[in-house]
N, C-alpha and C positions, 0 to 999 in steps of 0.2 A: 572246675577249675584240667583238669583234666583231660579233659571231653574239651575244650576250647582245646587245647594243648594239641593233641594227633588228633581235632579237625585241620588247623592251621598247618601241624608238617605234615598231614593229605593231600588240604590243599594248595598247596604252594608249586612242587612237580607241574600241578592240574595248569595252574597261575603263569607260569614260565614256559609253557608251552602256548596258551593261549597269549600273552603278549606274544609272545615269535613268530602266529602265525597271522592277528593281526598287523606287528610290522613288516610282514612278508606281505600283505596284501595290499598293505602301505604304497610299496614298494614298487611290484609292479602294478598298482593300479598308474604309481607318476610313471612309470617310462609307460604305460601305453598309453598315458598321457601326451607324454613327451612324440612318440613315437604317431601319435595321431595330428600330433603340431611340425613338426619337422617334414 
């Protein structure tokens, strides 16, 4: 149980960084698509 707890707390910042990167990539892709269409 403690190993799972520490693993979760160790992986949480990495999960936040990964989600932020995915959101940034999605926004840049949308911006590029709008730039190509306009």
